[in-house]
C-alpha positions as CSV (number, residue, x, y, z in Angstrom):
1,M,9.0,40.6,-37.9
2,E,8.4,44.3,-38.3
3,Y,7.5,47.0,-40.8
4,Y,10.6,48.7,-42.3
5,K,10.1,51.6,-44.7
6,N,6.5,50.5,-45.1
7,E,7.5,47.0,-46.1
8,L,6.6,43.9,-44.0
9,C,9.9,42.3,-43.1
10,V,11.1,39.2,-41.3
11,T,14.5,38.8,-39.5
12,Y,17.5,36.7,-40.4
13,E,17.1,34.8,-37.1
14,E,13.4,34.0,-37.8
15,L,14.3,32.5,-41.2
16,T,17.3,30.5,-40.3
17,S,17.1,29.6,-36.6
18,G,16.2,26.2,-35.1
19,D,16.6,22.6,-36.1
20,D,14.0,22.9,-38.9
21,P,14.6,26.5,-40.3
22,V,12.3,28.2,-42.7
23,I,15.2,28.5,-45.1
24,K,18.8,27.3,-44.7
25,E,21.5,30.0,-44.3
26,S,23.3,29.0,-47.5
27,T,20.0,29.0,-49.5
28,L,19.1,32.4,-48.1
29,K,22.4,33.9,-49.1
30,L,22.2,32.4,-52.5
31,N,18.7,33.8,-53.1
32,V,19.8,37.2,-51.9
33,F,22.8,37.1,-54.2
34,R,20.5,36.2,-57.1
35,K,18.0,38.9,-56.0
36,N,15.3,36.3,-55.6
37,I,14.8,37.5,-52.0
38,I,15.1,41.2,-51.2
39,R,17.2,42.3,-48.2
40,A,15.7,45.5,-46.8
41,H,18.3,46.1,-44.2
42,R,21.8,44.6,-43.6
43,G,21.8,44.9,-39.8
44,G,25.1,44.5,-38.0
45,G,24.8,47.5,-35.6
46,E,24.1,47.2,-31.9
47,G,20.5,46.0,-31.5
48,S,20.1,45.8,-35.3
49,C,19.4,42.7,-37.3
50,A,19.1,41.9,-41.0
51,L,15.6,42.2,-42.5
52,F,14.2,40.6,-45.6
53,V,11.0,41.6,-47.4
54,Y,8.3,39.0,-46.6
55,S,6.5,39.4,-50.0
56,S,9.7,38.5,-51.8
57,L,9.9,35.0,-50.3
58,R,8.8,32.1,-52.4
59,E,5.4,30.6,-51.4
60,K,6.9,27.5,-49.9
61,Y,9.0,29.6,-47.5
62,K,6.0,31.7,-46.6
63,A,4.1,28.6,-45.8
64,R,6.9,27.4,-43.5
65,Y,7.1,30.8,-41.9
66,V,3.3,30.9,-41.2
67,A,3.4,27.3,-39.8
68,K,6.3,28.2,-37.4
69,Y,5.4,31.8,-36.4
70,G,1.9,32.5,-37.6
71,D,0.7,34.9,-40.3
72,P,3.1,37.9,-39.8
73,E,0.4,40.4,-40.8
74,E,-2.0,39.0,-38.3
75,V,0.6,38.8,-35.6
76,L,1.6,42.4,-36.1
77,K,-2.0,43.4,-36.3
78,L,-2.6,41.7,-33.0
79,Q,0.4,43.5,-31.4
80,R,-0.9,46.8,-32.7
81,M,-4.3,46.0,-31.3
82,R,-2.8,45.3,-27.9
83,D,-1.0,48.6,-28.0
84,R,-4.2,50.5,-28.7
85,V,-5.9,49.8,-25.4
86,K,-4.4,51.4,-22.3
87,I,-6.2,50.7,-19.0
88,D,-8.0,53.9,-17.8
89,E,-6.9,54.4,-14.2
90,K,-9.4,57.3,-13.8
91,A,-12.2,54.9,-14.8
92,R,-10.9,52.4,-12.2
93,D,-10.9,55.1,-9.5
94,F,-14.5,56.1,-10.5
95,Y,-15.9,52.6,-10.2
96,E,-14.0,51.9,-7.0
97,T,-15.8,54.8,-5.2
98,F,-19.2,54.5,-7.0
99,K,-22.1,53.6,-4.6
100,Y,-25.7,52.7,-5.4
101,D,-28.8,52.0,-3.3
102,M,-29.8,48.4,-2.8
103,N,-32.8,47.9,-0.6
104,G,-31.9,51.0,1.4
105,V,-28.2,50.2,1.8
106,Q,-25.4,52.1,0.0
107,T,-23.5,49.4,-1.8
108,G,-20.3,49.4,-3.9
109,L,-19.8,47.6,-7.1
110,S,-18.6,44.0,-7.0
111,E,-15.0,43.5,-8.0
112,K,-16.2,41.7,-11.2
113,L,-18.2,44.8,-12.2
114,K,-15.4,47.1,-11.4
115,A,-13.0,45.2,-13.6
116,E,-15.7,44.8,-16.4
117,Y,-16.6,48.5,-16.4
118,T,-13.0,49.6,-16.3
119,L,-12.1,47.4,-19.2
120,N,-15.1,48.5,-21.2
121,A,-14.2,52.2,-20.6
122,S,-10.6,51.6,-21.7
123,V,-11.8,49.9,-24.9
124,L,-14.3,52.7,-25.5
125,N,-11.5,55.2,-25.2
126,A,-9.6,53.4,-28.0
127,L,-12.8,53.0,-30.2
128,A,-13.6,56.7,-29.7
129,C,-10.1,57.7,-30.9
130,D,-10.3,55.3,-33.8
131,L,-13.7,56.7,-34.7
132,E,-12.5,60.3,-34.6
133,E,-9.4,59.4,-36.7
134,K,-11.4,57.5,-39.3
135,T,-14.1,60.2,-39.5
136,S,-11.6,62.9,-40.1
137,K,-10.0,60.9,-42.9
138,R,-13.1,59.4,-44.5
139,K,-13.4,62.1,-47.2
140,M,-9.7,61.6,-48.0
141,Y,-10.3,57.9,-48.6
142,G,-13.8,58.4,-50.1
143,N,-15.5,56.3,-47.3
144,S,-19.0,56.8,-46.1
145,L,-19.8,57.2,-42.4
146,S,-21.4,53.7,-42.4
147,T,-18.2,52.2,-43.6
148,V,-16.4,54.0,-40.8
149,W,-18.7,52.5,-38.2
150,E,-18.3,49.0,-39.7
151,S,-14.6,49.4,-39.3
152,V,-14.9,50.5,-35.7
153,A,-17.2,47.5,-35.0
154,A,-14.6,45.2,-36.6
155,T,-11.9,46.7,-34.3
156,C,-14.3,46.2,-31.4
157,E,-14.6,42.5,-32.2
158,N,-10.8,42.1,-32.6
159,L,-10.3,43.7,-29.1
160,R,-13.0,41.3,-27.7
161,E,-10.8,38.4,-28.7
162,I,-7.8,39.9,-26.9
163,Y,-9.4,41.5,-23.8
164,H,-12.8,39.8,-23.5
165,H,-14.7,43.0,-23.0
166,T,-18.5,43.0,-22.8
167,L,-19.5,45.8,-25.2
168,P,-22.4,45.1,-27.6
169,E,-21.7,43.0,-30.6
170,N,-24.7,44.5,-32.5
171,L,-23.5,47.6,-34.5
172,P,-26.5,49.9,-33.7
173,R,-26.2,49.1,-30.0
174,L,-22.4,49.6,-30.1
175,R,-22.9,52.9,-31.8
176,E,-25.4,54.0,-29.2
177,K,-23.1,52.9,-26.4
178,I,-20.1,54.9,-27.9
179,N,-22.2,58.1,-28.4
180,R,-23.7,57.8,-24.9
181,Y,-20.2,57.3,-23.4
182,K,-18.9,60.4,-25.1
183,K,-21.7,62.4,-23.6
184,E,-22.1,61.0,-20.1
185,G,-18.7,59.4,-19.4
186,Y,-18.1,56.5,-17.0
187,V,-21.5,56.5,-15.4
188,S,-23.1,55.5,-18.8
189,L,-21.6,52.0,-18.5
190,I,-23.3,51.2,-15.2
191,S,-26.4,48.9,-15.6
192,G,-29.7,50.5,-14.8
193,K,-30.7,47.3,-13.1
194,L,-28.4,47.9,-10.2
195,G,-30.4,49.0,-7.2
196,N,-33.8,48.5,-8.9
197,A,-36.1,46.1,-7.0
198,S,-39.5,45.1,-8.3
199,T,-42.5,45.6,-6.0
200,L,-42.7,42.6,-3.6
201,K,-45.8,41.5,-1.8
202,I,-43.3,39.9,0.7
203,T,-41.1,42.5,2.2
204,K,-37.4,41.8,3.0
205,E,-38.1,41.3,6.7
206,A,-41.0,39.0,6.0
207,G,-39.0,37.1,3.4
208,D,-36.1,36.5,5.9
209,F,-38.7,35.1,8.4
210,L,-40.1,32.7,5.7
211,I,-36.5,31.6,4.8
212,A,-35.7,31.0,8.5
213,L,-38.8,28.8,8.8
214,K,-37.8,26.9,5.7
215,R,-34.3,26.3,7.0
216,S,-35.4,25.3,10.4
217,R,-34.5,21.7,11.3
218,V,-35.9,21.8,14.9
219,P,-38.7,21.6,14.2
220,V,-39.0,20.9,10.5
221,Y,-41.7,23.0,8.7
222,T,-43.5,21.9,5.6
223,D,-44.8,24.6,3.2
224,S,-48.3,24.1,4.7
225,R,-47.0,24.7,8.2
226,I,-44.9,27.7,7.1
227,F,-48.0,29.2,5.5
228,E,-50.0,28.8,8.7
229,E,-47.2,30.1,11.0
230,Y,-46.6,33.2,8.7
231,N,-50.3,34.2,8.6
232,R,-50.5,33.7,12.4
233,V,-47.9,36.4,13.1
234,V,-48.6,38.9,10.3
235,S,-50.9,41.0,12.4
236,E,-48.4,41.6,15.2
237,K,-45.6,42.1,12.6
238,G,-47.6,44.5,10.4
239,W,-47.2,42.3,7.3
240,K,-49.7,41.5,4.7
241,P,-51.1,37.9,4.9
242,L,-50.6,35.4,2.2
243,K,-53.7,34.4,0.3
244,S,-52.7,30.9,-0.8
245,K,-50.1,28.2,-0.1
246,R,-49.4,28.0,-3.8
247,S,-48.2,31.6,-3.9
248,L,-45.8,30.8,-1.0
249,T,-44.5,27.7,-2.8
250,M,-44.0,29.7,-6.0
251,W,-42.1,32.4,-3.9
252,F,-39.8,29.7,-2.5
253,A,-39.1,28.5,-6.1
254,R,-37.9,31.8,-7.3
255,P,-34.3,31.7,-8.6
256,E,-33.0,34.3,-6.2
257,I,-34.8,32.6,-3.2
258,Q,-33.9,29.0,-3.8
259,P,-30.2,29.3,-3.0
260,L,-31.0,30.8,0.4
261,W,-32.7,27.6,1.7
262,W,-31.7,24.7,-0.6
263,D,-28.6,23.6,1.4
264,A,-30.5,23.4,4.7
265,V,-33.2,21.2,3.1
266,Y,-31.3,19.0,0.7
267,G,-27.6,19.5,1.8
268,E,-24.9,21.9,0.8
269,L,-23.4,19.5,-1.8
270,S,-26.8,19.3,-3.5
271,A,-26.9,23.1,-3.5
272,H,-23.4,23.4,-5.0
273,Q,-24.2,20.9,-7.7
274,R,-27.5,22.6,-8.5
275,F,-26.4,26.3,-8.5
276,G,-22.7,26.1,-9.3
277,R,-21.9,27.1,-12.9
278,K,-20.9,24.2,-15.1
279,H,-18.3,24.5,-17.9
280,R,-19.0,23.5,-21.4
281,T,-15.8,21.8,-22.5
282,E,-14.3,20.4,-25.7
283,L,-12.2,17.3,-25.4
284,P,-8.6,17.2,-26.7
285,S,-8.0,16.8,-30.5
286,R,-4.9,14.6,-30.1
287,R,-3.4,11.9,-27.9
288,D,-1.5,12.5,-24.6
289,T,-2.9,16.1,-24.3
290,L,-4.8,15.0,-21.2
291,W,-4.8,11.9,-19.1
292,Y,-7.3,11.2,-16.4
293,G,-6.5,9.0,-13.4
294,D,-9.2,7.7,-11.0
295,G,-9.9,4.7,-8.8
296,T,-13.2,2.9,-8.7
297,K,-14.8,-0.4,-7.8
298,L,-14.0,-3.3,-10.1
299,N,-17.6,-4.3,-10.7
300,L,-17.1,-8.1,-10.7
301,Y,-17.6,-10.4,-7.8
302,Y,-14.9,-13.0,-7.0
303,Q,-14.3,-15.7,-4.4
304,D,-11.5,-15.3,-1.9
305,E,-9.4,-18.1,-0.5
306,N,-12.0,-18.7,2.3
307,G,-14.8,-19.1,-0.3
308,D,-16.4,-15.7,0.6
309,M,-17.8,-13.4,-2.1
310,R,-15.8,-10.2,-2.4
311,T,-15.1,-7.2,-4.6
312,T,-12.0,-5.2,-5.1
313,M,-10.8,-1.8,-6.5
314,V,-9.0,-0.8,-9.7
315,Y,-7.1,2.4,-10.5
316,E,-7.3,3.4,-14.2
317,V,-5.4,5.9,-16.3
318,M,-7.2,7.0,-19.5
319,D,-6.3,9.1,-22.5
320,A,-9.1,11.7,-22.8
321,Y,-8.8,12.0,-26.6
322,S,-9.2,8.4,-27.6
323,E,-10.7,6.9,-24.3
324,V,-8.0,4.3,-24.5
325,L,-7.4,2.7,-21.1
326,L,-3.6,3.0,-20.9
327,G,-2.6,1.7,-17.4
328,Y,-4.3,0.1,-14.4
329,Y,-3.6,-1.6,-11.1
330,I,-5.9,-3.9,-9.2
331,S,-5.8,-3.7,-5.4
332,D,-8.2,-3.4,-2.4
333,H,-7.2,0.3,-1.8
334,E,-6.7,3.4,-3.9
335,N,-3.3,4.1,-2.5
336,F,0.1,5.2,-3.6
337,E,1.1,1.7,-4.8
338,A,-2.0,1.5,-7.0
339,Q,-1.5,4.9,-8.5
340,Y,2.2,4.5,-9.0
341,N,1.8,1.2,-10.9
342,A,-1.1,2.4,-13.0
343,Y,0.8,5.5,-14.2
344,R,3.9,3.4,-14.8
345,M,2.0,1.0,-17.0
346,A,0.4,4.0,-18.8
347,I,3.8,5.5,-19.5
348,Q,5.2,2.2,-20.7
349,V,2.2,1.6,-23.0
350,S,2.2,5.1,-24.4
351,G,6.0,5.6,-24.7
352,H,5.3,9.4,-24.2
353,K,4.8,11.7,-21.3
354,P,1.4,13.4,-21.3
355,Y,1.0,17.1,-21.4
356,E,-1.5,17.2,-18.5
357,I,-2.8,14.8,-15.8
358,V,-6.0,15.3,-14.0
359,H,-6.7,13.3,-10.8
360,D,-8.8,13.4,-7.7
361,N,-7.7,14.4,-4.2
362,Q,-7.2,10.9,-2.8
363,G,-4.4,10.6,-0.2
364,G,-2.1,8.5,-2.4
365,H,-1.8,11.4,-4.9
366,K,-0.1,13.5,-2.2
367,R,2.9,11.2,-2.3
368,L,3.0,11.7,-6.1
369,E,3.2,15.4,-5.7
370,K,6.3,17.5,-4.8
371,E,7.0,17.6,-1.1
372,K,6.8,21.0,0.6
373,G,10.2,22.4,1.5
374,T,12.2,20.3,-1.0
375,T,13.8,21.2,-4.3
376,E,13.3,17.7,-5.6
377,P,10.5,17.5,-8.3
378,G,7.5,15.3,-7.5
379,F,6.4,12.2,-9.4
380,F,3.8,14.2,-11.4
381,D,6.3,17.0,-12.2
382,L,8.5,14.4,-13.9
383,I,5.7,12.8,-15.9
384,C,3.8,15.8,-17.3
385,H,3.9,19.6,-17.8
386,V,0.8,20.2,-15.8
387,H,-1.2,18.2,-13.2
388,R,-4.2,19.2,-11.1
389,A,-6.9,17.8,-8.9
390,T,-10.6,17.9,-9.8
391,A,-13.0,19.5,-7.5
392,P,-14.2,17.0,-4.9
393,Y,-17.7,15.6,-5.2
394,S,-17.8,16.7,-8.8
395,G,-18.0,13.5,-10.8
396,Q,-19.6,15.2,-13.8
397,S,-16.3,17.1,-14.3
398,K,-14.3,14.0,-14.8
399,T,-14.5,12.5,-18.2
400,I,-13.0,9.2,-17.0
401,E,-16.0,8.6,-14.7
402,S,-18.4,8.9,-17.6
403,A,-16.2,6.7,-19.8
404,F,-15.8,4.1,-17.0
405,G,-19.5,4.0,-16.6
406,R,-19.9,3.1,-20.2
407,F,-17.0,0.5,-19.9
408,Q,-18.9,-1.1,-17.1
409,S,-22.2,-1.2,-18.9
410,Q,-20.7,-2.3,-22.3
411,E,-18.0,-4.8,-21.2
412,L,-18.2,-5.8,-17.6
413,N,-21.9,-6.1,-17.7
414,K,-21.5,-9.1,-20.2
415,D,-20.5,-11.3,-17.3
416,W,-23.1,-12.7,-14.8
417,R,-20.6,-11.9,-12.0
418,F,-21.2,-8.2,-12.6
419,T,-21.9,-6.3,-9.3
420,G,-24.1,-3.8,-11.0
421,M,-23.6,0.0,-11.4
422,N,-23.6,2.5,-8.6
423,I,-26.4,1.8,-6.0
424,T,-28.1,5.1,-7.1
425,A,-28.7,3.6,-10.6
426,K,-32.4,3.5,-11.4
427,K,-32.4,1.0,-14.3
428,E,-33.1,-2.6,-13.3
429,S,-30.5,-3.6,-15.9
430,S,-27.9,-1.7,-13.9
431,R,-28.4,-3.9,-10.9
432,P,-27.0,-7.4,-10.3
433,N,-29.1,-10.6,-10.0
434,L,-28.0,-11.4,-6.5
435,E,-30.1,-14.6,-6.3
436,F,-28.3,-16.1,-9.3
437,V,-24.8,-14.9,-8.0
438,E,-25.5,-16.4,-4.6
439,E,-26.7,-19.7,-6.1
440,N,-23.5,-20.0,-8.2
441,K,-21.0,-18.6,-5.7
442,D,-18.7,-21.6,-6.2
443,K,-18.3,-20.6,-9.9
444,L,-17.0,-17.1,-9.1
445,F,-13.6,-16.1,-10.4
446,T,-10.6,-16.4,-8.1
447,L,-8.7,-13.2,-7.8
448,E,-6.1,-14.3,-10.4
449,E,-8.9,-15.3,-12.8
450,L,-10.6,-12.0,-12.2
451,K,-7.4,-10.1,-13.2
452,I,-7.2,-12.1,-16.4
453,H,-10.8,-11.5,-17.3
454,Y,-10.5,-7.8,-16.5
455,A,-7.5,-7.5,-18.8
456,E,-9.5,-9.1,-21.6
457,A,-12.4,-6.7,-21.0
458,R,-10.0,-3.7,-21.2
459,K,-8.6,-5.0,-24.4
460,A,-12.1,-5.3,-25.9
461,W,-12.9,-1.8,-24.8
462,N,-9.8,-0.4,-26.4
463,E,-10.4,-2.2,-29.6
464,A,-14.1,-1.1,-29.8
465,K,-15.2,1.9,-31.9
466,H,-15.1,5.3,-30.3
467,P,-18.7,6.7,-30.2
468,A,-17.7,10.0,-31.7
469,T,-15.5,8.9,-34.6
470,G,-16.5,5.3,-35.3
471,I,-12.8,4.4,-35.3
472,P,-11.4,1.8,-32.8
473,R,-10.1,3.6,-29.8
474,I,-6.6,2.0,-29.9
475,E,-6.3,2.9,-33.6
476,M,-7.2,6.5,-32.9
477,Y,-4.6,6.6,-30.2
478,K,-1.8,5.0,-32.3
479,K,-2.4,7.1,-35.4
480,S,-2.6,10.4,-33.4
481,V,0.6,12.5,-33.1
482,N,1.3,15.1,-30.3
483,E,4.5,17.0,-31.1
484,E,4.5,18.7,-27.7
485,T,4.9,15.5,-25.7
486,D,8.3,14.0,-24.9
487,V,9.3,10.5,-25.8
488,V,10.2,8.5,-22.6
489,T,13.8,7.4,-22.4
490,V,15.6,4.9,-20.2
491,Y,16.9,7.9,-18.1
492,D,13.3,9.2,-17.8
493,M,12.2,5.8,-16.5
494,V,14.8,6.0,-13.7
495,D,14.0,9.7,-12.9
496,I,10.3,9.1,-12.8
497,F,9.7,5.6,-11.5
498,W,12.7,5.0,-9.3
499,I,11.9,5.9,-5.7
500,W,14.1,7.5,-3.0
501,T,14.4,5.8,0.3
502,K,13.1,7.9,3.2
503,R,16.5,8.4,4.7
504,P,20.2,7.9,3.7
505,A,22.0,4.7,4.4
506,T,25.6,4.0,5.3
507,F,27.9,1.8,3.2
508,T,29.7,-0.4,5.8
509,D,32.2,-3.2,5.6
510,S,29.1,-5.4,5.0
511,G,27.8,-3.3,2.1
512,I,24.8,-1.0,2.2
513,E,21.4,-2.1,3.5
514,I,18.0,-0.6,2.7
515,T,14.5,-1.6,3.9
516,I,11.8,-2.1,1.3
517,G,8.4,-3.3,2.3
518,G,9.6,-4.2,5.8
519,K,12.4,-6.4,4.4
520,K,16.1,-5.5,4.7
521,L,18.1,-5.9,1.5
522,P,21.9,-5.7,1.3
523,Y,23.8,-4.4,-1.7
524,E,27.4,-4.2,-2.9
525,V,29.3,-2.2,-5.5
526,Y,31.1,-4.4,-8.0
527,E,34.1,-3.7,-10.2
528,R,32.8,-6.4,-12.7
529,P,30.3,-9.2,-12.2
530,G,31.2,-11.3,-9.2
531,V,34.1,-9.0,-8.2
532,P,33.5,-6.4,-5.4
533,D,35.2,-3.0,-6.1
534,H,37.8,-2.8,-3.4
535,E,39.3,0.4,-4.7
536,W,35.9,2.1,-4.4
537,R,35.4,0.5,-1.0
538,M,38.7,2.0,0.2
539,K,37.3,5.5,-0.3
540,N,33.7,5.1,0.5
541,T,33.2,2.6,3.4
542,Y,31.2,4.3,6.1
543,R,30.0,7.0,3.8
544,Q,26.3,7.9,3.7
545,F,24.4,7.7,0.5
546,H,20.9,8.5,-0.7
547,V,19.4,5.5,-2.4
548,K,17.1,5.3,-5.4
549,Y,15.5,2.0,-6.4
550,D,12.9,0.5,-8.8
551,P,10.1,-1.1,-6.7
552,N,9.4,-3.5,-9.6
553,D,13.0,-4.5,-10.1
554,L,15.3,-4.8,-7.1
555,R,18.3,-6.3,-9.0
556,S,20.1,-3.0,-8.7
557,I,20.0,0.3,-6.9
558,R,21.6,3.7,-7.4
559,L,23.7,5.5,-4.8
560,Y,23.9,9.3,-4.6
561,W,25.9,11.6,-2.4
562,E,24.8,15.1,-1.3
563,D,26.9,18.2,-1.9
564,N,27.1,21.2,0.3
565,A,24.2,22.9,-1.7
566,G,21.9,19.9,-1.0
567,E,22.2,18.6,-4.6
568,R,22.3,14.9,-5.0
569,R,25.1,13.5,-7.3
570,F,25.1,10.0,-8.8
571,E,27.9,7.8,-7.5
572,R,27.6,4.2,-8.4
573,V,25.1,1.3,-9.2
574,A,24.9,-1.3,-6.5
575,E,23.8,-4.9,-6.9
576,P,22.6,-7.5,-4.3
577,Y,25.3,-8.6,-1.9
578,M,26.7,-12.0,-2.6
579,V,25.6,-14.6,0.0
580,I,27.7,-17.7,0.5
581,H,27.2,-20.8,2.5
582,R,28.9,-20.9,5.9
583,A,29.3,-24.7,6.0
584,L,32.0,-26.2,3.8
585,Q,29.8,-29.1,2.9
586,D,27.2,-26.7,1.4
587,Q,29.7,-24.5,-0.5
588,T,29.9,-24.8,-4.2
589,E,33.1,-24.7,-6.2
590,G,32.4,-21.1,-7.2
591,E,31.8,-20.0,-3.6
592,A,35.1,-21.5,-2.5
593,A,36.9,-19.6,-5.3
594,F,35.0,-16.4,-4.3
595,I,36.1,-16.8,-0.7
596,R,39.8,-17.2,-1.7
597,Q,39.5,-14.2,-4.0
598,E,38.1,-12.0,-1.3
599,Q,40.6,-13.1,1.3
600,E,43.4,-12.1,-1.1
601,A,41.7,-8.8,-1.9
602,N,41.3,-8.1,1.8
603,I,45.1,-8.7,2.3
604,R,45.9,-6.4,-0.5
605,D,43.7,-3.8,1.0
606,R,45.5,-4.1,4.4
607,I,48.9,-3.8,2.6
608,D,47.7,-0.7,0.7
609,R,46.4,0.9,3.8
610,Q,49.7,0.3,5.6
611,V,51.8,1.6,2.8
612,I,49.7,4.7,2.2
613,A,49.7,5.5,5.9
614,K,53.5,5.0,6.2
615,E,54.1,7.4,3.3
616,I,52.0,10.1,5.1
617,E,53.8,9.4,8.5
618,Y,57.3,9.7,7.0
619,A,56.4,12.8,4.9
620,Y,55.5,14.7,8.1
621,G,58.0,13.1,10.4
622,V,55.6,11.3,12.7
623,A,56.6,7.7,12.0
624,P,57.6,5.7,15.1
625,E,60.8,4.7,13.3
626,Q,61.8,8.4,13.1
627,H,61.7,8.6,16.8
628,G,63.6,5.4,17.7
629,L,60.4,3.3,18.0
630,S,58.9,0.5,15.9
631,T,55.5,0.0,14.2
632,P,53.7,-3.2,15.4
633,K,53.7,-6.0,12.9
634,M,50.4,-6.9,11.1
635,K,48.4,-9.6,12.9
636,G,46.9,-12.7,11.4
637,V,48.9,-12.5,8.2
638,T,51.8,-14.6,6.9
639,A,55.4,-13.6,7.1
640,E,55.4,-13.0,3.4
641,V,52.7,-10.4,3.7
642,Q,54.7,-8.6,6.4
643,R,57.8,-8.8,4.2
644,Q,55.9,-7.2,1.3
645,V,54.9,-4.3,3.5
646,D,58.5,-3.9,4.6
647,R,59.8,-4.0,1.0
648,R,57.4,-1.4,-0.1
649,T,58.3,0.9,2.8
650,K,62.1,0.2,2.9
651,K,62.9,3.7,1.5
652,Y,62.0,5.0,4.9
653,D,64.6,2.9,6.7
654,R,66.8,6.0,7.2
655,D,67.0,9.0,9.4
656,P,64.3,11.7,8.9
657,E,65.1,14.5,6.5
658,E,66.1,17.8,8.1
659,L,63.4,20.3,7.3
660,Q,65.0,23.4,9.1
661,I,67.3,25.4,6.7
662,G,69.6,26.5,9.5
663,R,70.4,23.0,10.7
664,A,70.7,21.7,7.1
665,T,73.2,24.5,6.3
666,K,75.2,23.6,9.4
667,K,75.4,20.0,8.4
668,A,76.4,20.9,4.9
669,S,79.4,22.7,6.3
670,L,80.7,19.5,7.9
671,L,80.6,17.5,4.6
672,T,83.8,16.5,2.7
673,W,84.2,16.1,-1.1
674,D,84.0,12.4,-1.0
675,Q,80.6,12.6,0.4
676,L,79.1,14.6,-2.5
677,G,77.2,13.2,-5.4
678,N,78.3,12.9,-9.0
679,N,77.2,16.4,-9.9
680,N,79.2,17.9,-7.0
681,K,76.1,19.8,-5.8
682,V,74.8,19.9,-2.3
683,D,71.0,19.2,-1.9
684,L,70.1,20.8,1.4
685,R,66.9,18.7,1.5
686,N,68.9,15.5,1.5
687,V,71.9,16.6,3.7
688,A,70.6,14.6,6.6
689,G,70.8,11.5,4.5
690,K,74.5,12.1,3.6
691,L,75.8,12.5,7.1
């Protein structure tokens, strides 16, 4: 899109490109021919393209264009806005070197203030130019000065959306800021609060002493003892004494003082949670935009095989938009296995890949991420566009923890086996009745019964109404559409959920063997069901392969070889190696037939190897027979097998061909006419065979 001869135009490619074009090529050409759509420029030259007047498009085509690319007038307006502001490097240099007095110390501006002031100065430069231009033309357009300022203010707000500057939103204050900037320059943007300190009864030195006492752990000082200790030393330090303990307590409570001692008294994590800025966030508006994954205690007691009362863990994956619990896995540990199976179930239930996954920093997630130093994508990279870890010890930032707390209180809490909420919970209703649980310990779930009950509780949660919409969560999820998420295919399931073995394995005469969960599993490549592929074996026995397998289905594995660039290329699918009974009495009819089949196949392989090898020997003149010797007969085979080898190699039962042209020519000179072929021509390559 662009302006051409003062007309807003869109390009031929914008109108016709893509699987769902704004207008089909044939329809566009027909409308141009009928003059329903105006072509402003034919295009065709280097770097030139056909342009069509946007206003001449029918409304339905305009609507499609806006849906695909946005309002062209707004887009071009935004582009022009971006072009208006150029970063003022002189302003940056000024703020880099600016110093101010802070409690007697010459201090430079923070990086944040440097960036803020530089950006504001750059925007003010653009606004000042805009003001000057509009002021000079206001009489031409019949505008008043107030209208000019309103236009400048509107430009200021448009630039705020793009650059996030901090100039005043209020028009009178903005006007004052611009006028002052034009007079005083860069210094006018620096806050007058910098370097100003209100009069303190407690000096900086005295304040540091008080903070040191508050932070002391050996010994620990209460506010009363700090008050006494401070007043004890004021005379020798030359400080003013404090009049009351209350004034000291109020001083410690001041916002700028609290962060200096809070961590020593209550812990650094408490200080971080108290003083760290919290985001105000808005949840996604459609499914699969954001998934949360987290492990937590499954808050139901169960009875193990020894009759002891126990609890276990569950790893849950939740859709943030609908609060639907998509996938889970119950185990005693939040490890790779639990996370892998939970995400796998979530993908299978959803049928789509999420756009973003948020998880914590538990060790199992490291195995799901891309390994350093490798080009292979990690598990999360294959599932979603973006994945990230939440800040540790920041439960309030994870929506899933809030939702899971409600799931516990609304669904799991219905059962008397409920373990209670977190031990920090203050409500009595959030705690278990341990006396009752102990009395009825023999009625606790078994682990299998617990899993069934938990699945029912999840189903009830998903079918319950979402607190924000009043619509059942699962209904919200199923009716929502997210065009930017990919449908999961069979190939995706292989790429995502099949796992590489840690090291390559060698395909031997007994197949290829991999170890999974401490158990060795042999596999074979088959031509068709029940028939090993001997032709493939001939070329690949004792070749190393990287192996990919599905942990939940070991009925087949995939073999890959690695090229010189380190890229893995798919070779074949392998299936479990056929195992037969050794004792004849135990063998079935099918096993006996399979044994005979493989015996015959092995004999054919031996014959093929002999014939191929002989062809190579005779081609290069190294066969024993070409030097008056004999190749040993095959051992352990019948005479018929040996005769078959001999028949297939009988064309070599003659003298070796002469490969040197001089000797071949000499022999040709000794030939007589009766020794020539039907065409009476001498083939020097076969002269040796004619003599």
